[in-house]
N, CA, C and O atoms as a GROMACS GRO file, in nm:
protein
  404
    1MET      N    1  -0.272  -1.302  -0.103
    1MET     CA    2  -0.344  -1.172  -0.160
    1MET      C    3  -0.276  -1.121  -0.270
    1MET      O    4  -0.153  -1.132  -0.279
    2THR      N    5  -0.351  -1.061  -0.362
    2THR     CA    6  -0.274  -0.973  -0.474
    2THR      C    7  -0.348  -0.825  -0.460
    2THR      O    8  -0.467  -0.802  -0.437
    3TRP      N    9  -0.255  -0.746  -0.479
    3TRP     CA   10  -0.299  -0.576  -0.457
    3TRP      C   11  -0.411  -0.568  -0.539
    3TRP      O   12  -0.503  -0.500  -0.493
    4ALA      N   13  -0.430  -0.622  -0.658
    4ALA     CA   14  -0.538  -0.596  -0.750
    4ALA      C   15  -0.652  -0.639  -0.650
    4ALA      O   16  -0.728  -0.550  -0.614
    5ASN      N   17  -0.670  -0.754  -0.608
    5ASN     CA   18  -0.789  -0.780  -0.513
    5ASN      C   19  -0.814  -0.669  -0.399
    5ASN      O   20  -0.928  -0.625  -0.380
    6ALA      N   21  -0.704  -0.626  -0.325
    6ALA     CA   22  -0.739  -0.517  -0.258
    6ALA      C   23  -0.789  -0.408  -0.311
    6ALA      O   24  -0.869  -0.347  -0.240
    7LYS      N   25  -0.766  -0.366  -0.411
    7LYS     CA   26  -0.828  -0.233  -0.488
    7LYS      C   27  -0.970  -0.291  -0.505
    7LYS      O   28  -1.059  -0.213  -0.472
    8LEU      N   29  -1.010  -0.408  -0.548
    8LEU     CA   30  -1.155  -0.438  -0.564
    8LEU      C   31  -1.220  -0.427  -0.438
    8LEU      O   32  -1.331  -0.375  -0.434
    9ASN      N   33  -1.164  -0.471  -0.332
    9ASN     CA   34  -1.220  -0.444  -0.181
    9ASN      C   35  -1.216  -0.331  -0.110
    9ASN      O   36  -1.265  -0.321   0.002
   10ALA      N   37  -1.157  -0.240  -0.169
   10ALA     CA   38  -1.120  -0.093  -0.104
   10ALA      C   39  -1.263  -0.036  -0.055
   10ALA      O   40  -1.351  -0.018  -0.139
   11LYS      N   41  -1.289  -0.006   0.087
   11LYS     CA   42  -1.399   0.062   0.121
   11LYS      C   43  -1.321   0.156   0.245
   11LYS      O   44  -1.213   0.138   0.301
   12PRO      N   45  -1.428   0.266   0.260
   12PRO     CA   46  -1.372   0.353   0.380
   12PRO      C   47  -1.356   0.266   0.508
   12PRO      O   48  -1.436   0.178   0.540
   13GLY      N   49  -1.236   0.301   0.583
   13GLY     CA   50  -1.230   0.238   0.704
   13GLY      C   51  -1.161   0.093   0.689
   13GLY      O   52  -1.138   0.027   0.790
   14ILE      N   53  -1.130   0.048   0.569
   14ILE     CA   54  -1.062  -0.054   0.574
   14ILE      C   55  -0.948  -0.060   0.502
   14ILE      O   56  -0.943  -0.018   0.386
   15ALA      N   57  -0.824  -0.126   0.576
   15ALA     CA   58  -0.702  -0.078   0.514
   15ALA      C   59  -0.631  -0.240   0.498
   15ALA      O   60  -0.667  -0.342   0.557
   16PHE      N   61  -0.524  -0.227   0.403
   16PHE     CA   62  -0.456  -0.348   0.366
   16PHE      C   63  -0.307  -0.358   0.410
   16PHE      O   64  -0.248  -0.253   0.385
   17TYR      N   65  -0.246  -0.431   0.454
   17TYR     CA   66  -0.109  -0.433   0.492
   17TYR      C   67  -0.048  -0.557   0.436
   17TYR      O   68  -0.098  -0.668   0.449
   18ALA      N   69   0.077  -0.528   0.365
   18ALA     CA   70   0.160  -0.653   0.327
   18ALA      C   71   0.264  -0.684   0.434
   18ALA      O   72   0.343  -0.597   0.472
   19LEU      N   73   0.263  -0.800   0.480
   19LEU     CA   74   0.368  -0.850   0.580
   19LEU      C   75   0.451  -0.906   0.532
   19LEU      O   76   0.428  -0.983   0.438
   20GLY      N   77   0.585  -0.885   0.582
   20GLY     CA   78   0.722  -0.915   0.526
   20GLY      C   79   0.775  -1.004   0.602
   20GLY      O   80   0.896  -1.012   0.584
   21ALA      N   81   0.725  -1.096   0.702
   21ALA     CA   82   0.784  -1.202   0.788
   21ALA      C   83   0.801  -1.329   0.684
   21ALA      O   84   0.722  -1.358   0.594
   22ALA      N   85   0.934  -1.405   0.722
   22ALA     CA   86   0.959  -1.508   0.642
   22ALA      C   87   0.869  -1.632   0.643
   22ALA      O   88   0.863  -1.711   0.549
   23ASP      N   89   0.792  -1.645   0.770
   23ASP     CA   90   0.690  -1.738   0.777
   23ASP      C   91   0.558  -1.704   0.727
   23ASP      O   92   0.464  -1.781   0.746
   24VAL      N   93   0.543  -1.582   0.658
   24VAL     CA   94   0.405  -1.555   0.602
   24VAL      C   95   0.409  -1.552   0.441
   24VAL      O   96   0.482  -1.474   0.379
   25ALA      N   97   0.323  -1.647   0.378
   25ALA     CA   98   0.316  -1.661   0.259
   25ALA      C   99   0.224  -1.542   0.190
   25ALA      O  100   0.141  -1.475   0.252
   26PRO      N  101   0.257  -1.529   0.035
   26PRO     CA  102   0.178  -1.412  -0.016
   26PRO      C  103   0.046  -1.396   0.002
   26PRO      O  104  -0.015  -1.289   0.006
   27SER      N  105  -0.010  -1.538   0.014
   27SER     CA  106  -0.167  -1.543   0.014
   27SER      C  107  -0.215  -1.565   0.119
   27SER      O  108  -0.333  -1.599   0.120
   28ASP      N  109  -0.143  -1.555   0.240
   28ASP     CA  110  -0.182  -1.552   0.383
   28ASP      C  111  -0.275  -1.419   0.398
   28ASP      O  112  -0.255  -1.311   0.342
   29MET      N  113  -0.376  -1.449   0.482
   29MET     CA  114  -0.463  -1.334   0.504
   29MET      C  115  -0.513  -1.330   0.659
   29MET      O  116  -0.519  -1.438   0.717
   30GLY      N  117  -0.547  -1.216   0.727
   30GLY     CA  118  -0.586  -1.242   0.862
   30GLY      C  119  -0.624  -1.095   0.917
   30GLY      O  120  -0.634  -0.998   0.842
   31PHE      N  121  -0.644  -1.089   1.057
   31PHE     CA  122  -0.689  -0.975   1.108
   31PHE      C  123  -0.566  -0.896   1.165
   31PHE      O  124  -0.463  -0.948   1.207
   32GLY      N  125  -0.595  -0.758   1.160
   32GLY     CA  126  -0.508  -0.656   1.225
   32GLY      C  127  -0.587  -0.605   1.341
   32GLY      O  128  -0.710  -0.599   1.334
   33ILE      N  129  -0.521  -0.569   1.448
   33ILE     CA  130  -0.569  -0.524   1.572
   33ILE      C  131  -0.503  -0.382   1.606
   33ILE      O  132  -0.391  -0.403   1.652
   34VAL      N  133  -0.523  -0.293   1.602
   34VAL     CA  134  -0.470  -0.159   1.635
   34VAL      C  135  -0.497  -0.135   1.777
   34VAL      O  136  -0.614  -0.142   1.816
   35MET      N  137  -0.397  -0.106   1.862
   35MET     CA  138  -0.424  -0.072   2.002
   35MET      C  139  -0.503  -0.156   2.074
   35MET      O  140  -0.597  -0.107   2.137
   36PRO      N  141  -0.478  -0.288   2.078
   36PRO     CA  142  -0.591  -0.384   2.132
   36PRO      C  143  -0.588  -0.333   2.291
   36PRO      O  144  -0.494  -0.274   2.344
   37PRO      N  145  -0.702  -0.367   2.348
   37PRO     CA  146  -0.747  -0.312   2.484
   37PRO      C  147  -0.693  -0.422   2.587
   37PRO      O  148  -0.684  -0.395   2.707
   38ALA      N  149  -0.659  -0.540   2.537
   38ALA     CA  150  -0.586  -0.633   2.644
   38ALA      C  151  -0.503  -0.716   2.567
   38ALA      O  152  -0.499  -0.701   2.445
   39THR      N  153  -0.430  -0.812   2.630
   39THR     CA  154  -0.335  -0.909   2.566
   39THR      C  155  -0.408  -1.031   2.508
   39THR      O  156  -0.503  -1.089   2.561
   40SER      N  157  -0.347  -1.062   2.385
   40SER     CA  158  -0.418  -1.184   2.317
   40SER      C  159  -0.358  -1.301   2.371
   40SER      O  160  -0.246  -1.294   2.421
   41THR      N  161  -0.427  -1.418   2.368
   41THR     CA  162  -0.373  -1.544   2.396
   41THR      C  163  -0.399  -1.632   2.258
   41THR      O  164  -0.486  -1.606   2.175
   42VAL      N  165  -0.304  -1.741   2.253
   42VAL     CA  166  -0.333  -1.850   2.143
   42VAL      C  167  -0.348  -1.979   2.220
   42VAL      O  168  -0.261  -2.028   2.291
   43VAL      N  169  -0.479  -2.034   2.196
   43VAL     CA  170  -0.502  -2.152   2.260
   43VAL      C  171  -0.559  -2.259   2.159
   43VAL      O  172  -0.666  -2.243   2.100
   44ASN      N  173  -0.465  -2.384   2.142
   44ASN     CA  174  -0.485  -2.461   2.055
   44ASN      C  175  -0.483  -2.396   1.906
   44ASN      O  176  -0.552  -2.441   1.814
   45GLY      N  177  -0.402  -2.294   1.895
   45GLY     CA  178  -0.388  -2.243   1.748
   45GLY      C  179  -0.486  -2.139   1.716
   45GLY      O  180  -0.485  -2.084   1.606
   46ILE      N  181  -0.572  -2.109   1.810
   46ILE     CA  182  -0.684  -2.007   1.798
   46ILE      C  183  -0.654  -1.892   1.876
   46ILE      O  184  -0.639  -1.905   1.997
   47ALA      N  185  -0.641  -1.752   1.806
   47ALA     CA  186  -0.625  -1.648   1.872
   47ALA      C  187  -0.753  -1.609   1.955
   47ALA      O  188  -0.866  -1.614   1.907
   48GLN      N  189  -0.720  -1.563   2.104
   48GLN     CA  190  -0.850  -1.518   2.163
   48GLN      C  191  -0.819  -1.397   2.235
   48GLN      O  192  -0.704  -1.399   2.277
   49ILE      N  193  -0.879  -1.302   2.262
   49ILE     CA  194  -0.882  -1.153   2.333
   49ILE      C  195  -1.000  -1.118   2.363
   49ILE      O  196  -1.098  -1.130   2.290
   50ASP      N  197  -0.998  -1.063   2.489
   50ASP     CA  198  -1.133  -0.991   2.570
   50ASP      C  199  -1.143  -0.838   2.521
   50ASP      O  200  -1.096  -0.747   2.590
   51PHE      N  201  -1.200  -0.820   2.411
   51PHE     CA  202  -1.188  -0.674   2.362
   51PHE      C  203  -1.272  -0.569   2.464
   51PHE      O  204  -1.227  -0.460   2.499
   52ASP      N  205  -1.374  -0.609   2.496
   52ASP     CA  206  -1.460  -0.529   2.592
   52ASP      C  207  -1.447  -0.545   2.741
   52ASP      O  208  -1.513  -0.477   2.820
   53GLN      N  209  -1.353  -0.645   2.780
   53GLN     CA  210  -1.307  -0.659   2.934
   53GLN      C  211  -1.427  -0.731   3.016
   53GLN      O  212  -1.433  -0.720   3.139
   54ASP      N  213  -1.530  -0.809   2.937
   54ASP     CA  214  -1.644  -0.866   3.027
   54ASP      C  215  -1.604  -1.003   3.070
   54ASP      O  216  -1.689  -1.073   3.125
   55GLY      N  217  -1.482  -1.049   3.048
   55GLY     CA  218  -1.458  -1.182   3.101
   55GLY      C  219  -1.488  -1.288   2.995
   55GLY      O  220  -1.467  -1.408   3.016
   56LYS      N  221  -1.533  -1.245   2.892
   56LYS     CA  222  -1.565  -1.355   2.765
   56LYS      C  223  -1.468  -1.310   2.637
   56LYS      O  224  -1.470  -1.196   2.590
   57ASN      N  225  -1.396  -1.402   2.597
   57ASN     CA  226  -1.322  -1.398   2.497
   57ASN      C  227  -1.363  -1.378   2.375
   57ASN      O  228  -1.464  -1.438   2.339
   58GLU      N  229  -1.298  -1.294   2.288
   58GLU     CA  230  -1.360  -1.279   2.135
   58GLU      C  231  -1.268  -1.394   2.048
   58GLU      O  232  -1.150  -1.412   2.075
   59VAL      N  233  -1.328  -1.458   1.956
   59VAL     CA  234  -1.237  -1.543   1.872
   59VAL      C  235  -1.271  -1.496   1.747
   59VAL      O  236  -1.369  -1.428   1.718
   60PHE      N  237  -1.171  -1.543   1.663
   60PHE     CA  238  -1.177  -1.511   1.502
   60PHE      C  239  -1.210  -1.617   1.432
   60PHE      O  240  -1.191  -1.727   1.483
   61SER      N  241  -1.262  -1.608   1.308
   61SER     CA  242  -1.285  -1.707   1.216
   61SER      C  243  -1.273  -1.641   1.085
   61SER      O  244  -1.284  -1.521   1.061
   62SER      N  245  -1.243  -1.756   0.989
   62SER     CA  246  -1.237  -1.706   0.854
   62SER      C  247  -1.290  -1.838   0.756
   62SER      O  248  -1.257  -1.954   0.782
   63CYS      N  249  -1.353  -1.813   0.673
   63CYS     CA  250  -1.394  -1.940   0.587
   63CYS      C  251  -1.428  -1.906   0.443
   63CYS      O  252  -1.471  -1.795   0.411
   64SER      N  253  -1.414  -1.980   0.378
   64SER     CA  254  -1.440  -1.948   0.207
   64SER      C  255  -1.595  -1.960   0.173
   64SER      O  256  -1.680  -2.030   0.227
   65THR      N  257  -1.607  -1.867   0.062
   65THR     CA  258  -1.744  -1.889  -0.014
   65THR      C  259  -1.718  -1.932  -0.149
   65THR      O  260  -1.607  -1.982  -0.164
   66ARG      N  261  -1.804  -1.923  -0.267
   66ARG     CA  262  -1.767  -1.964  -0.380
   66ARG      C  263  -1.649  -1.879  -0.449
   66ARG      O  264  -1.567  -1.922  -0.529
   67GLU      N  265  -1.661  -1.735  -0.394
   67GLU     CA  266  -1.559  -1.642  -0.477
   67GLU      C  267  -1.477  -1.573  -0.353
   67GLU      O  268  -1.397  -1.484  -0.383
   68GLY      N  269  -1.488  -1.600  -0.248
   68GLY     CA  270  -1.424  -1.490  -0.149
   68GLY      C  271  -1.412  -1.561  -0.024
   68GLY      O  272  -1.442  -1.680  -0.012
   69ILE      N  273  -1.354  -1.469   0.093
   69ILE     CA  274  -1.315  -1.499   0.225
   69ILE      C  275  -1.420  -1.453   0.327
   69ILE      O  276  -1.420  -1.330   0.329
   70LYS      N  277  -1.503  -1.500   0.406
   70LYS     CA  278  -1.547  -1.438   0.521
   70LYS      C  279  -1.472  -1.435   0.635
   70LYS      O  280  -1.428  -1.545   0.668
   71PHE      N  281  -1.441  -1.330   0.715
   71PHE     CA  282  -1.390  -1.298   0.812
   71PHE      C  283  -1.499  -1.277   0.928
   71PHE      O  284  -1.604  -1.226   0.890
   72ALA      N  285  -1.488  -1.307   1.063
   72ALA     CA  286  -1.564  -1.256   1.164
   72ALA      C  287  -1.487  -1.263   1.274
   72ALA      O  288  -1.380  -1.324   1.278
   73VAL      N  289  -1.549  -1.190   1.385
   73VAL     CA  290  -1.528  -1.187   1.532
   73VAL      C  291  -1.634  -1.212   1.622
   73VAL      O  292  -1.726  -1.131   1.627
   74TRP      N  293  -1.634  -1.307   1.691
   74TRP     CA  294  -1.737  -1.367   1.758
   74TRP      C  295  -1.713  -1.338   1.924
   74TRP      O  296  -1.604  -1.306   1.970
   75THR      N  297  -1.829  -1.354   2.000
   75THR     CA  298  -1.775  -1.364   2.145
   75THR      C  299  -1.814  -1.519   2.200
   75THR      O  300  -1.925  -1.572   2.192
   76GLY      N  301  -1.721  -1.562   2.244
   76GLY     CA  302  -1.719  -1.717   2.322
   76GLY      C  303  -1.689  -1.791   2.213
   76GLY      O  304  -1.571  -1.823   2.198
   77LYS      N  305  -1.786  -1.833   2.119
   77LYS     CA  306  -1.754  -1.928   2.017
   77LYS      C  307  -1.791  -1.908   1.868
   77LYS      O  308  -1.900  -1.864   1.832
   78ALA      N  309  -1.682  -1.947   1.775
   78ALA     CA  310  -1.713  -1.887   1.644
   78ALA      C  311  -1.847  -1.965   1.595
   78ALA      O  312  -1.868  -2.080   1.635
   79TYR      N  313  -1.940  -1.898   1.503
   79TYR     CA  314  -2.030  -1.939   1.428
   79TYR      C  315  -2.158  -1.980   1.528
   79TYR      O  316  -2.242  -2.062   1.491
   80GLU      N  317  -2.163  -1.916   1.654
   80GLU     CA  318  -2.278  -1.918   1.733
   80GLU      C  319  -2.328  -1.791   1.762
   80GLU      O  320  -2.255  -1.702   1.806
   81GLY      N  321  -2.449  -1.774   1.742
   81GLY     CA  322  -2.518  -1.623   1.736
   81GLY      C  323  -2.461  -1.559   1.632
   81GLY      O  324  -2.408  -1.614   1.536
   82ASP      N  325  -2.475  -1.402   1.657
   82ASP     CA  326  -2.437  -1.338   1.558
   82ASP      C  327  -2.304  -1.268   1.572
   82ASP      O  328  -2.290  -1.223   1.686
   83PRO      N  329  -2.195  -1.242   1.488
   83PRO     CA  330  -2.072  -1.192   1.500
   83PRO      C  331  -2.061  -1.060   1.560
   83PRO      O  332  -2.156  -0.982   1.547
   84ARG      N  333  -1.958  -1.026   1.622
   84ARG     CA  334  -1.956  -0.880   1.663
   84ARG      C  335  -1.904  -0.794   1.549
   84ARG      O  336  -1.932  -0.674   1.548
   85TRP      N  337  -1.830  -0.850   1.454
   85TRP     CA  338  -1.783  -0.790   1.343
   85TRP      C  339  -1.764  -0.891   1.244
   85TRP      O  340  -1.739  -1.007   1.277
   86SER      N  341  -1.776  -0.850   1.109
   86SER     CA  342  -1.758  -0.933   0.989
   86SER      C  343  -1.729  -0.839   0.872
   86SER      O  344  -1.763  -0.721   0.862
   87ALA      N  345  -1.658  -0.916   0.785
   87ALA     CA  346  -1.618  -0.871   0.646
   87ALA      C  347  -1.600  -0.957   0.558
   87ALA      O  348  -1.581  -1.075   0.588
   88TYR      N  349  -1.603  -0.911   0.428
   88TYR     CA  350  -1.597  -1.011   0.311
   88TYR      C  351  -1.482  -0.971   0.207
   88TYR      O  352  -1.468  -0.857   0.162
   89TYR      N  353  -1.404  -1.076   0.178
   89TYR     CA  354  -1.298  -1.026   0.091
   89TYR      C  355  -1.319  -1.091  -0.054
   89TYR      O  356  -1.314  -1.214  -0.062
   90TYR      N  357  -1.340  -1.025  -0.151
   90TYR     CA  358  -1.376  -1.093  -0.278
   90TYR      C  359  -1.232  -1.111  -0.349
   90TYR      O  360  -1.146  -1.024  -0.359
   91LEU      N  361  -1.226  -1.246  -0.396
   91LEU     CA  362  -1.126  -1.282  -0.434
   91LEU      C  363  -1.113  -1.293  -0.608
   91LEU      O  364  -1.009  -1.314  -0.669
   92ASP      N  365  -1.226  -1.275  -0.658
   92ASP     CA  366  -1.247  -1.303  -0.805
   92ASP      C  367  -1.200  -1.426  -0.876
   92ASP      O  368  -1.150  -1.430  -0.989
   93TYR      N  369  -1.222  -1.522  -0.798
   93TYR     CA  370  -1.186  -1.673  -0.879
   93TYR      C  371  -1.258  -1.779  -0.784
   93TYR      O  372  -1.289  -1.746  -0.669
   94ASP      N  373  -1.280  -1.889  -0.827
   94ASP     CA  374  -1.371  -1.998  -0.775
   94ASP      C  375  -1.289  -2.060  -0.683
   94ASP      O  376  -1.172  -2.089  -0.705
   95LEU      N  377  -1.368  -2.087  -0.553
   95LEU     CA  378  -1.323  -2.170  -0.445
   95LEU      C  379  -1.408  -2.267  -0.401
   95LEU      O  380  -1.519  -2.273  -0.454
   96THR      N  381  -1.377  -2.345  -0.315
   96THR     CA  382  -1.456  -2.458  -0.263
   96THR      C  383  -1.533  -2.404  -0.146
   96THR      O  384  -1.458  -2.408  -0.049
   97PRO      N  385  -1.648  -2.358  -0.113
   97PRO     CA  386  -1.673  -2.310  -0.004
   97PRO      C  387  -1.661  -2.411   0.128
   97PRO      O  388  -1.692  -2.530   0.126
   98THR      N  389  -1.608  -2.337   0.247
   98THR     CA  390  -1.606  -2.406   0.358
   98THR      C  391  -1.692  -2.339   0.485
   98THR      O  392  -1.691  -2.384   0.599
   99CYS      N  393  -1.757  -2.235   0.446
   99CYS     CA  394  -1.826  -2.187   0.564
   99CYS      C  395  -1.943  -2.277   0.600
   99CYS      O  396  -2.002  -2.345   0.517
  100PRO      N  397  -1.972  -2.273   0.727
  100PRO     CA  398  -2.063  -2.332   0.820
  100PRO      C  399  -2.213  -2.280   0.754
  100PRO      O  400  -2.222  -2.163   0.718
  101GLN      N  401  -2.309  -2.356   0.743
  101GLN     CA  402  -2.416  -2.304   0.685
  101GLN      C  403  -2.523  -2.231   0.796
  101GLN      O  404  -2.627  -2.179   0.755
   0.00000   0.00000   0.00000
């Protein structure tokens, strides 16, 4: 991620953070959860957490469009039904789309 792109994507309620961990590449993106209501787990490389404590895990997804990244949080399984939350990050360059139809 470049900070120029962060400026292009700035909106009220949206924040961007630079991570300084050795195993995080400058182009890595992800979700930040402030004060999670439950402990998250990772199953087969996929983070899961039960945000509303209803016994159903929320899962996270990201995929590319022609010019950006779609992020979403789903209940149960990604790309089934409507996401609980979604956001789009415009990159201002061409990508190969990977989002399901």
